[in-house]
C-alpha positions, 0 to 999 in steps of 0.5 A: 499478460496477467501479473499473477503469471509474473513471479518476480512481480508477485515476489515484490508485491510479497516483500512490499506487504511485508515491509508495510506490516514490519514498519507497523510492528513493535520491531521497528523500536529495535532496529530503527536504523534498518527499518526507518530508511525503507520507508523511503521506498515502502509506499512508492514501491506499492504504487509503482507495482499497482501502476504496472498493470493499469489497463484503460481499455474498458469503459470509464464506468466499468473501470471505476466500478471494477476498482471500487469493487476491489478496493472500496468494498473491502474498505467499507465492509471492514470499517463499518463492521468495526464501527457497529462493534465499537459503537455497541461496545460504547467506544466511539460515536457512530455518526462521527466514526461514519463521517471519518470512514467516508472521509477516508484518511489515515487520521479519520479511521480506526485502522490507519493503514486502510487509508491506502485502499481509498487513496489507491482507488483515487490513484487508479482513477487519475491514472485512467484519466491521464492515460485515456483522455490526456493520451499519455502514451502518445506524449513524447518521452522527454515530455513525460519526464518533465511531467513526472519531475514537475508532479513530484516536485509540486506534490512534495513541496505542497504535501502538507498544504491541506494537513491540519489546515484550519478552515472556517464554515458557518462560523465553525473552525475545522482542522482538516486532516488532508483531503478526502481519500488523501487527494492531496497526496495525488501528485506524488502517488500518481508519479510512482504509479505512472513510472510503473506504467511507463516501465511496465514492459522493462519490469515484466521482462526484467533483466537484472544488473548487479552493477546497477544494483550495487550502484543503487544500494550505495546511493541508497545507503549514502542517502540514509546515512548522510541526509535527512531524507524520509517519506511518510505519506500518511503523515504528509512527510516528504523531507529532502525531496530530491534525495527522497525520490532518488532513494525511493527509485533505488529502493524500487530497483533493489526490490525488483533485483532481489525479487528476480533473484529469490524466484530461483529459490523454490520455497522462498518464492512460493512463500513470498507469492503467497504473501503477494496474492494475500496482500489485501488481507494483510493490509487490512488485518496486520494492524489489528492481529500484530497489535493484539498478539503483542498486547496479550503476550506481554501486557496481559500474560506477562510472559517471562520472554524478551520483549524482542521475541514477543515482537518477532512472534507478533509480527509473524502472526500479523502476516500469517493469520491474514493469509488464513482469513483469506482462505476462509473468505474464499471458502464461505460464499458470504465473505467472498461476496464482501471481500473478493471482487465479483469476477473472482467470486463468479470464477470461484462459484464456477470452479466449485460447481465443477468439483 
């Protein structure tokens, strides 16, 4: 079953990417008590949803190529184009910028949110190896639980072991911003990814429970209120690991529960599915569009409008304009070649030739 036929999962993807844009918007400064706790499940939800449709039936080379085409291609196209533009404008050194792009971490690239694309590529590859070559499916359920618990425990304890770590090479001192492609996060991200894979049948045929949802909500609110649990993978923060993990799992269930309810509301369902299907473009462009929109309205035009209204408008633009960019990309062959997976481009051409 394809994920575009499972409405509540696409709705969950839409909610997930909206939360990412919201977290990076100026609105975060107005409602920190509301927005900050959602960081507990914001990125874990992304990895969980990605793991639901992992398939390892193809050859390794085809799998890696497919994921590189879908994730790394738009990453490199966007950042290398940005690098050329900023170099021409004299806003950075080309060689240093190129090394940062190849390193693929949030602290080494200009548009920080794009770190997720390189890391998700690594997560898919690790998931493929674990499931195909280590036969994860054949492992006893209790053994899987032990593996999951150990992975999240070790990953959370050593999350910052390579963060701002000093190394000496050829008598030169370097500060590591984590490992390339954020590989030092792989135990944590893969845990949520594999949980999505393990529970995919349950998620696809999701049967919501109001009792479980209320319980998860109470637990989540308690953790947010009475503990200092917090997750920011890009900054290598996984504070109060036990509470943070429980909070993440509760948040994931709540989003699935809400998504299942929202699929009954046609207008909201349609909008969120559009956001979910355009999540790649929102991820890539929301940072620029939201920031520039806010800057122009607030700093350049100096409009006599309340700060919060400008922030709201900038946030809306940050998630809507990328959808328009997606429409343009789908209609322009060259853009489609650079931003859409090759199988989608071929399908697009076939459909176009039939019109």
